[in-house]
N, C-alpha and C positions, 0 to 999 in steps of 0.2 A: 613480395613474395612471402613474408611471414604472413601477411593479411590474408592471402590467398590459401595458405596452409590452414590457418585458424578457421577460415571459412569452410574448408572442405571438412575439417574435424567437426565443426558445428553440424553440418548436414548429415555427417556419419551418426552422430548422437541419435538422430532420429529412428534409428533402426535398432536402437539399444533399449533394453528395458527402463522406463521412465526414470525411476529411482536411482539406477546404476548410472544413467547418464548425468543426472543430477550431481552425484557423488564425483564422477569425472570431471565435471566442470569446476566443482568446488577445489578439487585437488590440483587442478591446472592452474587456478587462480593462486593457490597457496604456494605453488612452485614458481610461479612468476610468468608462466605462460599466458599472457594476454596482451591486447593491444592497449597502447596509452593513449591516452585522449589530448587533444592540443589545446590551446587557450581557447576559451569561449568569448563570443560577442558580447562586450560590456552591457548591451542593450537587454541580453537576457538575464541579467543579475538582478536580484531582488533581496531586500531586507525585510523579512517576516517574524514577528515575535521577537525581535531582537537578533535574529540568525541570519547570517550572509549567505546566500545561495548563489553560486557562480552562473548557475543554469537552472531550469526549472525541473530538470529530470531525474527522478529518484527511482531506486531499485525498491520494489515493494517487498513488504514482509512476505517471508515463506521461502525465499531464495536463500538467505543466509541466516538460518534459525537460530545459529548457535553463536553468532558473532565470530566466524572464522576468517571472512575475507572483507571487512568493511574498508580497509585501506586500498586493497586493489580494486574493488568496485569504484571508489572515487578517482583512483589514478586512471581508469578505464575512460572516465569522463562524465560519469554520472555527478549532479550536483548535490545529492545528497543520497543516503542510503538508510534503510530501516532494518534493523536485525529483529529476529524473533519470527513468532510468537514465541514468548519465553515462559515457561511455567515454573513455580517455586521448586517442585521436585522434579527430577527427571522421570520421563514417562515414554514408553514406546509408541504411543499413537494407536491407530487402528490396525487390524489384520491386513495382511497383503493378500492379492493386489489391491492397491488403493489409490492408483494415479492411472489415468487412462486418457490417452492422446486422441484429438479428434482432428486428425491430419486435413481432412477435406475441408472441415468447418473452421480449421485454424483456432481450435479451442482446445481445453485441457478439463477434464473431471477430475478431482481429488477428493477424498476423504480421509486426509492423513491423521487428523484427530489431534492436532498440538503435539506431534513428537518433538520431543525436546531434550536436551541434555540438562535441563535445570539452571536454575540461578547460579549455582555456584561456577559451572563451567564457563558460561557466558561471561560471569563477571571477572573471571581469571584472564580471559582474552581481552576485555574492555579496559583493563588497567593499563595497556599499553595502546590505547586506541588513537587512530590517527588525527591529523589536523583536516576539518571539515566537519559538515553536519551529519550526525549519527544520531538517528532515532531508535527507540526501543519499543518495541510492541510487547504489551505484557498481555498475559491471560492466566486463567484458572486451571489447576489439575482437574482431570476428568472425575476424580472420586473426592474432590474437595468437601469437607464438611461445611466451609463458609467461603463460597467463590469471591465474595467481597473482599474478604480479607486477604486472598490471594493477590488481587489486583493492589491493594495498598501496600502489602508486602514487596511487590515488584517496585513499585514507587520509590518506596523507602530504600531498597538495595541497591537500584540503578542509579539514583538520583546524582551521584557525583560523577558519573560516566556517560549519560544520555543527554543529548542536546534538546531533545524533546521525547515525550512519551505518547503513545498511542494505546488506548484502551481498547481492545479488541472484544466486542461483546456481539460480533455479528458473523462469525465462522458457523456453519451448517453442521459441524463435523463433532461437536461436541455436545452431548444432550442437555438441553436446557438451556444453552449459553444465550440464544437469541432471545429467551424470555427476559434478559436483562434489559432489552431494549423497550419493554413496557413503561411507559412513563413513572409509575410509582416506583418501580424497582430501579430504573435508570436514576431517578433522583436521589434513591437511597445510596446507591454506588458512588455517584458524583459527589455527593455531601462528604462521603467518606474520604474519597480521594482528595477534594479540594482541603478538607482538614487535615490530611495528612501532608499535602505540600505547605500548608500555613504553619505546621509544626516543624517541618524541615527548615523552613525560612527562619523561624524563632531561634532554632538552633545554628544559625550561621551558615546555612547551605542555600545554594541559588534554587529560586523557585523556577522549574522548568516548564515549558508550554505543554498543556495537556490537549490532545487530540482524541477524537472518539470516532471510532470506525463501525460505520453503519451497514447494513444489507441492503441490497439492492430491491428487496421484496417487500419493504415496508408499504402497506396501503395507503393509497392518497389520503383516505379521511383520518389515518392514524397519525400521518408526518408532522401536522402542525403542532400537536402536543410533544412529540418527540423533539422537534426543534426548539419549542418553547422551553423545554427541560434544559437543554444545552445552554440556552441563552441566560436561564434563571441561575445556573450553577457557573455562569461566566467561564465556561471552557474556551480554550484559545483558538480552537479550530475543529474541522471534521473531515473525516477521510471518507470519500463516496466513490466506488463502494467496495465491499466485500464480494464473494462469489454468489451466484444464483442458484437456488434450488429449482427454478424453472426450467422446463424441457421444451417448451414451446417454439423456441428460437433454433431447435434441433430436431425436428420432426423424422428426419430420415436417418439420423445417427445410429451407428451400429451400438454405439455404449449409451444410448437414450435411456435405457433402464438402470443404468448404474447410479447407486446412491452416492451423493457428495455434492460439492459446490462446482458450478460451471465457470470458468474464466476464458478470457480471450475473446476473438472477433463476435461469438454469438452474444457476449455479455453487453457489447459495447453500447448500444441505443438505450437499453434498461438503465444501465448505470449512469449514462449522460443525462437521462430524463431526470432521475432522481438528484443528480447533481444541480442541474438547472432549477428544480424546485425547490432546493435548500436555499440556493443563491437568492432566490427572490423571497423567500419566507425570512431569511436572515438580512436582507435588504444590503448585503455585501458587507455586514459587519463584522464578522469572523472570516478568517481565510480559510478556503477549501482545497483539499488535494484532491483531484480527479485520478480516478484508477478504474480499469476495466476495457480491455478491448483495445488498448494503445498500442497499434502497429505501423504507424507511419506519421508523416509530418501533418497529415491532413486530419487525423484523429486526435493528435495531441492538441492541435490548434482548436479542434472542436470542444475538448475539454476546456481549455481556457476561454473560449468564447462563451461557454455554457455557465463559466462561474469560477474556474479553478485559478488559483494561483500558482501552484505546482501541480505536477502531472507525475504519477507513478506507473511503472509497467513491469511486467515479468514473463507473461506468457507470450507476448510479442517478441521477446528476445529468443524464445524457444526457436520459433521459427523463422526470424528476421535476422539473428545473429548481431554481432557486436555492432556492424556498421549501422543498424538502426538508430542508434545514438546520434551519429554525426548527420545523417539524413533528416532527423526531427529538428535538431538545432538549425540547420540549414533552411529549413521549411518555416521555422517560426521567424528567422531574420528576414526572409524574403516576404513574410506576411507583413512584418513591422515596415519594410521599405514600401510595399504595396500602399499601406494606409497612411504612412508617413508619421506614424507612432514613435515616441522617443524612447519607450520600454514596453512591458508585456501589460501593463494597466490599461494601455491604449486598446488592447484586444479583450481585456477581461469583462465577461458578462454581456457582450455585445449581441449574442443569440441565445440568451438565457430565457427569454420569453417564448421564442421559438421550439426551443428544445423541451421546454415544460409542457407543452401540448402534443408532444409527439405520440402518435398512436403506437400501440405494442401489439405485436401478434396474439391471437388468442388461441 
């Protein structure tokens, strides 16, 4: 009965302004109104970068920007969760309206622009952080005089509370941010971040894993240099991908002309293709997190087969609700049964070559 009531409420949220619906979801979680996850199939567990993941499903950054509900998300059945993007100083983000549901296409366009309560607010909450894997996604303020130092400050301030960091240089909603993906600027950024991590370790703190989140719109010709930069700076992993500025996947959408990043089902092929390319370029040497269009067991499995060790979702939860977690876990366990695999390594990267040559619409 409780599950049906929550499902009905979930459906009702689609008729409310997207940002109001998001706030209601956060408040429900804060109030304890959410389903609890059960025990996970042990075959879905992994140890990656020294962190223990009971299952490969994570809540992507953007849902819990200010670290309000990491404990609740883990209790729902996520194997990990990622808070942020968090900026050093509070900022409101872009003017509203800035979030648009594409219900027919099962997608979302957003141009939130790193709306954030700032470091201090998130830190106050993470001081009482739960048991389980909680990552922190760090970014730069829109008006920052030195964006690189904003990222370094995020690493420094959250290091005692984050299990891993995501360096978000791929949001399309902060002017100039994606320019940091250019190899020379990316190299400068990662050098500073790795220097800061070394300094923290020298001062007796733990060195947290560093993941870099890339855009799905990187041109094929530019990707090898970007990946080489990641490897040269010895990052611990990559998250593939953020939202896309492409609109070729939604030619008939009412909101096709809205600025911002497109997520959800229309992003799936583009993001999975880039994931596979990075898997092949890195030869599987670093763990990858696949995100973009995950809304079923089949799409989660495809991310793993394209090279992902872990999978994140967000937009899929908007349309499918909390039951999506259980369906994906069941589907992944069934895939292991079918192949005889002992764990998810048996599935990882098995379809990467096929995905890497997938043609995209023009």
